[in-house]
N, C-alpha and C positions, 0 to 999 in steps of 0.2 A: 576393117579386114586388112589393110596394109600394116596396119600397125602391130594388129596379131601375131602376124609373121615376121616383124619386127624385135617381136619381143622375144620370141623361140632364141634369134640369134644373140641377145644379150648374155652377158655373164653375170653372174650372182650378184658382184657387185653394180653392177649397173643398172640390175632391177630393183637392190635394195633403195638405189639413190632415185630410181624413177617414182619408187613407192613413196618416198619422202617429201617429194614435189607434188605429187597428187594428195598427198596428206594436207601438205601446207596448202595447196589450191583448197582445197575442201574447208580448212578453218577459214581460209579467206572468205571463201563465199559464204559461208554462215554467218560469219561477223557483219559482212555487207547485207547479207537477208536480214539480219536481227535491226542494221541502222536504217534500213528501208522500212521496216515494219515501224519502229518507233520515230519516223520522219511521217509516216502515213497517220499515225495517231496523232501524230501533235497536229497534222494539215486538218485532219477530222476534227478535231475541238477547235481547232483557229473556223472552221467552216460554220461550226454552231453557234460560237461568240459572235461571227459578223452577223449570223441570221437574226440572232435574236438583236443585233446594235440595229439592225434595220430594221426589224418590225417597230423596235421602239421609236427611231426617227420617222417612221410613218403614221405614227399613232401620234407623235408629236407635232407632223404637219398637217394631218390631216382630221384630229380627234375633234370632239365636243364643242371646244373654244369657238371655233369658227362657224358654229351653227347656231346663229345668234336669233332668239324671238323678238318678235315684236310684240308691243301691250298688247293688242287684239287677239295675237295669239295665245298669249299667257292667261286674257280673260277666256276663251273658249275652254282652255285646260281647267280653269276653276269651276266650269260647270262639269266638266269629265268628272272632276275629282268631288263634287258634291253628290252626283250621281252613282258613284262609286262607293262612297259611303254608306249613303243608302242602301245598297247592295249589299254591303256587306254585314250590316245593322241586322237586315233580315235575314241574313245566312246566319249569324250567329243567335239571333233567338229561335230559327229552327233549329240547329243544334243542339243548344240550351234543352229546348223543347226535349229532346231525343236523346239527351244523357239524363235526364229527369227519369223519361219513360223507361231506360234502359237501368238504371239506379233501383227503380221500384221494381221493376223486374228479377233484378238480381237480388232483391231483399226476399222477395216472394220465394225465388230459385234455392237462396241459402237455408232455409229451414231445413232441418232434421224431417225427415220421413219417415222415419222409424214406426215399426207396426206395434203394438202395444204387446203387452206380454202376454202369454195365453192366462185365461182364468184359471185352468187346472192345477194351476203349481201353488204349493203350501205358499202361503206370504205372511213375513214376518213385520208387521208395523213398529215402525222408531219414533217416535214422536220428540222433536225439537221443542221446548218451550222457553220462553224467555224468565230469567231468575226471579223477575217481578214485573204483574201486569197493574203496574201503576204508574202513571204519566209523571214525569218530574214537575208537572204543575200539581199533583195531589192527588186527580182525577184516576178514577179506573179505566182502565183498558178494555174495550169492546173487542170481543175475534168477530172480525168480518169475512174470514175468509183460509184461506190454506194453499200450500204450495207442495205438490207431492211430486217427488222424482222416486223412478223406480231403476232397480238394478238388479240386473241378473244376477247372480250367485250360485257355486256349484261346492257343495260337499263330496267326499267320493260317494259317487254312485247316486246323489241326491240332488236336483235343483229345486230351488227358493227363490221366491221374490224377496226383495228387501226392498218397502217403502220409507221413504224419510220423509214426514211431515213437519214442516215449518207453517206454523200458525200466522196470521196476518191481524194484526192488532191494530187499533187507534182510536185516539181520544176523541170524546164528543164537545170536551171544551174546548181545545184550541187546536192548532192546525198541525202541531210538530206531532209526530209518529212516537 
């Protein structure tokens, strides 16, 4: 309060000089603040470094190298390892059995479950026969069955079934189809 009353008694030039001094003080305080922030950051990094080094020294001093095992203790470990191996083998067998069951279930689940096409639709049968029904050994091939695949087609304002029939042929004399 005392300073404010003194400010009103100052001349214009004195006020300008006082403002310059305050600005310089403000700038020097800002620089000092930046320097202090840099020092705090540096000290924080040093602290982290020293904590890491301390952890390494503790590990070096108190690590497993000072925990030696006797021959009797090692023999006890051998028995425990054998038991663990047997338990792991049993677990692997159980997992393999579960895996084969899962694969079998997936195989049956992945088969398409389409309903057959309706019988009332017009059917166009297209037969695909081999060019020759003679085996490479010279024998005549015999038809043992056929594969039928159906496809739903559409003509404008008309649905119809298209059957593709592929004969299955086999030679009685040799084993090659």
